C-alpha angles and dihedrals in degrees: 000000000000131000126226112261115224122204115206102234091191089063092061115101112273120234116247119232117269113280093237141011096247118151114272113201094181123062131217104260130066089238090054089050091052092043092052091049094046095048092045093051091050091052092049097040092100090067098095108201129164113272120232113267119260139188096203124192110261113247093248092057100042094101093048099048117115134179109272111273094000120084128172095032099109146014142174115284096219097067137048108277119209089191096053091039091055090048090056092047090051091047091057092050092047093050093047090052087064098036127020092228094041094234122136105214145013094283089083090220137100101247121205128192123200116190120197134212122259111137113228089003086078084090087077093057092044091051092045092056092049091049090048088055090049089052089057094229103095109126129218106259120231090197132016122189125189138180130186107331086002087063089057090055099038102080092053094042086052094051093051141231093325086076096050091104088057090052092049092050093046095052104034105036104050131090133197092272089059089061107038146350121226113238124230119243090254092053091050092051091054095039108033097177096098147350095238138042114239095194091111089057091048089051091048091053090048091054093047099042110049133154092280093055090046091051091049091052090048091053092051090047090056089052090060103266123127135212118194129183131186132223133169119243100218097204093050095034088220137123116255120204113211121202095220095181090056089053091049093047095044094093089220116145090230094052096101093049092048092047091053093045092054090052091049092048093049090057098039105114105210119247090013095057127030117254117256115245120221124193109224140170131224132167090000094303133106120239139158135240131200117220131186141172112328086221088080086078105021136001095212133007142193113178107295115175094346097084141041106204096187091054090046091055092049093047090050091051096247115151103162125080116260113186118231121209119195121201116192118193112195110202093211145034123288099216123066105230121235112258138169107241120207115222096253131117100246098046090046091049092047093050092047094051091044090055092048092051091047092052091046092052093052091047091051091050092051091049092051091044091052091052091046093052092046093051097040094250121152110239122213126175133192126179144158108286113257091232093059108114113212119218105185121160094191137009096269099029108175093206093052092044090053089052091051092045091052091046091054092042095052093042091057099036095049095044129284122209104216117226108242098200136033117263115289099026116117118250089243088078093059099093110120126237089211133090095259131344129256120268114248120253104273 
């Protein structure tokens, strides 16, 4: 038996007031960010400017389009994917070549990590992983999935504790200006794709993910581990799962650029940030696609309809039972806090979007939990406590991100009791379908 570990939020360092009273267009929460962008775009929508030219993929070829020179590195998440299925089969064979059971560490299980979106709240997930390392119980993950801010964490979570310092730096030492630059009204009128310029984020990704990181991911991919990220194809309105290890291991000269572009796209909040353009080919012709934040479709993902694990085991020649343990880190709270809303456009828009995101997160967790129960996978959930009171002064507030990082770190290091069911399910449904349950983080 384990007891719930409580972290005293009041003991976390308090954020100092802003150094000056300068105007802040963007607010602290992701919902406020989206609300600001949505309201602004509505106000400016009468400015009819010419849209950038496109050569979009025709509808009949959307499912067949692939990045130029690099096939079998992605697919839609809402259908069975032969490419991703084959990648999983190969991963089992690769892992078994190194270990007869195909497991990666002493846990004896295939451990999976799913990292959600959440903007600046990604500091919680980064801190949680570092605290998990400090506790000495963090497993080696067979599969890591990431979306939005989770995609920013995923490569370093995938590579292991030796990259914890990178995670700490990335989520405690940046400010808003390191992520985006607000456009002037004139710039928006002449480039009506977005209200902000995401070049700082692209530069940040380029500094964090270099050739050495790409080579390390490629090596782990060849050992049978997998790293997936999600983006939203705007034309199709569907989630795309990218096999990032396959990109890294492709040997193609454009692999590093494509890897970085997928990360940027996964974190590109639409309207606020411009969509990321990908050059693709289909039916012998070249086209382009526009991709944005995967959070447009889901806030966190596992594998959904894209994979058939039982068939993958059979195709890989596996007959014995290997337990799978899924760890979901939600970079946010699950409950929408009570708040008095003033009857003005921006607060109403913020509250509405916040409610929509909250409902989407819970729906995603139930979907993942249903798949886990069906496939005999042990489900484990961590999230920012609902009684945590944010105190951001700007969207990427370094002081607030340090508080969240330390909250995640201490929660994992001191001992976190994983939630076995999504919010709202009775505890009577907690029994595991696996042979044994995972030990809590101690």
